[in-house]
Structure formats: C-alpha cells, structure tokens
N, C-alpha and C positions, 0 to 999 in steps of 0.2 A: 257454599263453601264452609266446611266444618273446621272450626277453630276452637281449640281448648288449651288451657294452661294448667300447670301444676308447680307448686313450690316444693322443691326437693331439698331436704335438710342436710346437704353436703355441698362442698364447693364445686364450681364448674369443672375442674379437672377430673373429679371423680365421676361426674356424669359423662363427660367426654370419653373417658376410658372405656365405658360400656358401649357408647354409640360407635366408637372407632374400632370395635372388634366385630368383624363380619360374622364370625362363628357364633356370636351371642345374640344375633338378630332374633332368632326363634324364641329366646328366653323372655323377651319383652314385647314382641309384636304379636298381637292377638290373631289366632287362627293359623299360625305358622308352626309346623311340626319340627323342622330342622332347617339349618342354613349352612352354606359354605361359600367362601370366596371362589369365583371362577375366572375373574379377569382383573388384571391390574392390582394395585395396592389399596385395598379398602381403607379409608373412605375417600380416596382422592378422586377427582373428577374423571368420569368415564370408567371407573372400576365397577365391578358387578358382583353380586352374590346370587346364588341359586337358592331358592327356598321351596319347601314342600308343604302343601296343605293336604290334610287328610279329611275327606268327607265320606264318612262311613267306610266301606271297603276301598273306595277310590282314593287315589293319590294324584294330586295335581302338582306338577313341577313348574315353577315360574321363576322370573328373574327380576331383580331390582338393580337399577343403574344409578350411580351418583351423577347428578347433572350439575350440581354446584356444591362447592366445599370451601369453607373458611374455617380452618382448624380452631377448635375450641369455641366457635360461635354459631356456625350454620351448616346444616346438611340438608340439601334438597335432593330428593329421590324421585325416580320414575319407576313405579311398581307396575310390572307387566303381568296381566292376569289372563292371558290367552284370549278367548272369545269375549270375555267381559271387558276387555280393553285395557287402558292404562290410567294411572292416577298419579298426580303430583303430590308429594308429601314433603312439606318443609318443616324442619325441626330447628328451632332457634334456642340457643342456650345463652342465658343472660345472668351475670352475677347479680345477686340480690342480697346485699350485705354479705354475710358469710355463707349464704345459701345460694340456690340456683333456681331461677325461674325458667321452666321449659315450656315453649309454646309450639304446638303442633297445628299445622294448617294443611288441610287435604282437600283436593277436589279432582273429579274425573277429567281426563283429557280427551280420550278417544274411546270408541267402541260402545258396547251396550251400557256400560256404566255411565257414560256421558248422556246417552239418549234417554235412559230411564231415571236419571237423577231428578229427585223431587224432594219435598219436605219430609216425607216418610223415610226416604233413604238417608237424608241428612241426620235424622234422629238416630238411626242405626250407627252411622259413622261417629256421632257424638258418644254413644254408649261404648263403642269399640275404643275410642280414644281415652275415655275415662279409665277403662280397664288397662289399656296399654300404658298410660302414664303412671298408674298405680304400680304396675309390674316394674317399670323402669325405676321408680322411686325405691321400691323394696330392694331391688338389686343394688342400686347405688348406695343406699343407706346401710345395707347389711355388709357391704364389702369395703366401705371407706375406712381408711386408717383413722384412729382416734383423733388425730389433729385435724382431720378433714370434716369432722362432725361437730358443727356448732350446737349450742344449747337449743333445745326444742321449744323453748318458751316463745310464743308468738303473740303479737298484738292482734292478729287476725283471729276471728272466731274459728271454732272447730271445722265448720264446713269449708271455709276458705283455705285453712291450713292444709286440708286434705284433698284439694283439687275439685271441689264441687262446682266452683264457678267456671266461667269460660271467658276468654278474651274476645 
C-alpha cells in the first residue's frame, strides 16, 4: 500500500478547491492528459469523471468514481484502468496550522494491478505520488489568494517541507 504525504503552504480550503474541480484532475494526476465530469456532481459520492491517458499514439479512456466524500476532509476514489483493473485512492486533507497536510494512500483492488502488485510496483507508485503531490502543491500555492498563503518559514528541514518523507 503506497502512502505519501506533503505539506502544502496554503489553507485547506485552497487545496479542496482544486480537488473538488473534476475538470482539473488532469492538471495534478500524473499520466492523465485530460478529464471531464461524466456523472453526478463531482466530488460527491458516486459521481465520476472520465480521463484520458496517452501512451505514444494510443489513447486510453478510463473513469474514476468517488466512493467516499467528506467535504474539505476526505476524498476516496476508485480509478478504473480497463484490463489493468481498479485502484483505491484515498486523499486526506488535514489542517496543519495555517497550512495543509495532504495524505495520499493508494492500493490496487482488482485485475492485473492487484495480481502483479509487488515491492517494485510500490516504488513506482511512490514516485508517481511524489510528482502528483508536487503538482497539486504548485497549483494550490500559485492560485491561492494572498490571505490563504501563510509564511513559508518552517521548522522542518527542506526535505520534509517539500514532501520527501512519507507517512
């Protein structure tokens, strides 16, 4: 089970604004070329977005469904990847002083992803999460209103402040 965290230098509402916009999924999820809501009111339970993955000239279209939703706190997704199977992705948003701690936890549920899951696969998921959380942080921090951006002085060292650790 791949679990990673990142401290984002804005308040939770700024992070949630990005997570709650299904059209922006492709801006922070690694490997996704575009996304669009297809069912329900994203990110409410059972709503879905369709996303596209480009692999060379091939384009794969898949769907992500919200399985659990607590506004401003938690978003649990089931990402469907055709023959590769499905994965559960939990995104937890926690206030951390004036900042936000985002925790991502992912593991395969069904299909080839679950069957082939091993330590090497886990490393790839960790690398993907590191990049994904960095993208999410950049989006949130660049778009936050000035009053949502706390000072960037941290007591944590540079590696911890920029998401190098994992939970």
